[in-house]
N, C-alpha and C positions, 0 to 999 in steps of 0.2 A: 357640712352634712345641715341641713335643717333641722328645727323644732321636730316635726311634725315626723321626718324617717328615723330621727333620735327615739320618739316617742314608742312606734311603730315597733323598732327593735327592741326597745324594753318590754313591750306589752309581750313579744314572743318568747323572749327569755324568762318572764314569769310565768308563760304557759307552759313552756319547757319544764321551770322546776317545779310547777306543780303537777305534772305528768310523773315527773321522776318521784316526787315524794308519795305519790297515790299509788302506784303502782307495786303489786306484791312480789315482783320477779327481781331476781338479784338486780341491786340499782346498777352494775357495768351492764348489765343484760339491756336494761331499757334505754339507757343513755345508747346501749352501740344502735338500738332501733331506731333515736331519734336522727343521729348522725348519718345512717343509712338511709332515712327517707330525706332528710337535707342534700345527700349527695345525689340520689335520683330525683329531686326535684329540681337540680337545678342551681343550690346555693354555692355551691364549688364545684367550677368546672374541670372537666378532664386535665391533668397534667398542672391543675391549681394545689399550692400549697394551703394546708390546712393552718388554722392558728395553732399558737404554740400552745402545750399542755397547762402551762400557766394560765395563759388568756382562757381556755376552753373551759378549765377549773374555774375561774371566775365565773364565767359567763352561765354556765350549770348548776354552781354553786356546791359543788361535791369536791372531795379531795383529788388530790393529781393521781393518785394512785389508781382511783376510780376510772381517772380517764384514758389514763395508760392500759387499764385490763379492756376498757372499752374498744380502744386503737389496736390492740391486740384482735379483737374480734373481726372488726374491718379488714384487718390487714389476712386473717386465717381466711376470710371470705372473697379476696381479693380484689376488695372495694379501694385500698388504699396500699399504697407502698411506703417505707419509713427506710430513709437512708440516714445513717449515723451522723451527728453531727449538723444534718440540716433542716432535718424535719420529717413531717408526711404529707404525702402528693396523692391526689386523688388519682386512681390510675387510669392508664391511657384508652383500656380495652375495658368492658363491661366483664362481670365476673360471670364465671361457668354457671351453671344449675347443678351443679354437685351436691348431691344430699350427703353431709359427712355423718356417717356414724360412728359414733365415739364410744370408747370403753368405759367413759367415765360419766357419772349422775351430773356433774356439773354441766360438759360438753354436748350431751342429749339433748338436755334444755334449750341450749342456747341452741341447737340445731332446730328446735322444734318451733322455736319462739317467731312468731310472725306469720305462721301457716294457718291455713284456714279448711276447713271442714266442711264437705256437703253429705249429708242424711240418706242414705238410698234404703234401708232396711232396718227398722226397731224390733225388739220383744222385752218384755217388762217380765218380770218374775221367772226368769229362766235359771236351770240349774248350769253348774260349771261342767265343763267338759271333764272326762276323767285324765286326760293328758295333764292338766294343771295340778294336779292332786297329787302328783311326784315332788314339787315343791313346796306344797303346804295344806292347809285344812279350808275345806270350802266353809264360807261363811251362808250358805242356804240361798242367798236370792241374789240375783244380780241383771243388771240390765246388760242385753245385747246390742251393738249398733255396728252395721256395716256402714262403711263411709269412704268417702273418696277426697283424698286430703292432695292441696295442692300451694304451691308455691308460684309467688309473680303469675297465678292463675293456671299455671301448667302443672297438669293432674301428675303426681309423680307416683303415688302410692294406693292401693287398695288396701284397707283396713277392716279387719273382723275384731271386736272386743267384746269382752265380759268384765264390766263395772261394778264393785259391789251397791248394790241398791240402796243402802243406806247412804253411801259417799255420794252415790248420784242425787238423791233426793234432797241433798244439802244446796244443792245450785244447779238444777236439772237445764234450763237454757242454756249456761255458759258450757255444761257437760255437753251439749246438744252442737255448741258451735265453734268451742274453742279444742285445741291440743289439748285431751285429757291427761297426759301425764305432768305437765305443768302444774294445772288445776291442781290434781290429785296432790302433788308437793306442796300447795301453798295448803290445803285444806286438811292433811293427812302428815305434813313431814315431819313432826316429831313422833309418831308413831311408827314410820317406816323402818323394814329392817333391812331389805336386800331385792334387789332386782335381778333375774335371771332372763341371762339374754344368748340367744341361738340364730345363727345365721348358717345359710344355705342358699346355692345355687339352683334355679329351677325353671320353668319355662313359661311362658305365656299361654294361658289358653282363650279359647277366641274371645271370651267375655272380657279378660284383662287385657288382652291385646287392643278391643275397641276402646274400652275407659281411658287407657294411659296412652292409646294413640302411637302403638307399636305393630311390629308384623306377627302373627300368630306365630307360637315356638321362639320366640326372640327370648334372650335370657333375662330372668329376673331373678331380684334379691328376696329371699322369703325371710323374715327377720320374725322370731317370737319372744314377747316378752311375759314375763310372769312377776309381778311387785306384791311382796308377802309385807306384812307388819312384823311389830316384835312378839305378837301371840301366833307365830307361824300362820296366819289366815290371809288366803290369797283375795286380794282387792283387787285385784288387774289381771287380767290375760288377753294380751293383744296379738294378733297374728296379720303381719303386713307383707304384702306383694310388692318390690319397687321395680321400677323400669333399672335394668339392668345399665343403661348409659346414663342414669342419674345419680347412679348409690355407688358410693365409697366406703367400706369398712375398716375403722383407724383403729388400731391398736398399741399398746405399748405395753413391753415387757422388762421387768427392772431384771438387769444383769446381778446375782448373786456375786458379793464380795469375797473371794476365797483368800 
């Protein structure tokens, strides 16, 4: 290997470490996104074995447990397969575009990471709908946003949301362009208490079908989320219509020990 190539690889590793250190997302989530980008960019070909956990830990300057968590994310998303005693290999087939709606906060943040939003309607200083008041107390002023959410350029849901105006004003540009819940988690994490999430099966209206690229009347996943703080104030209300062929709702139910 020439000195020029060694320098290029070193510079890349330094840049990746800087991205990891500057990210406000959990470290393993950011690392998973870096590894995903590398795989999709051809750094490792389909069927190729990834470096060992020890080697990746040294490259990225993180603990081995962080590497294992990040590889777990890639495995869940179908990007890699891990063979016990042999290592991790890039999957032969591209992952599906399924949106995994999980029942835990950590998995929800992971699902939303890397998606992009397109604003199609906004209103300032609006009141919270009465439907959210069953979960908590209104803070008075909210930013209303209607958006299209995309993953790898594919539109997978239409979202309507109400966000506490004071929170929105702390970083308006990022709230307009990024996934709101991960950003809300970073800015208000210590004050958050609970998120209520409901899921039901619906059907696509003419407008929804056109935006999402599905037939009118096609099945949709209708998800409503309400996030409250420790003072029982509603910080966020979101209602989303997901493409039925792109969403899976996962939940885990503990079996009581008798």
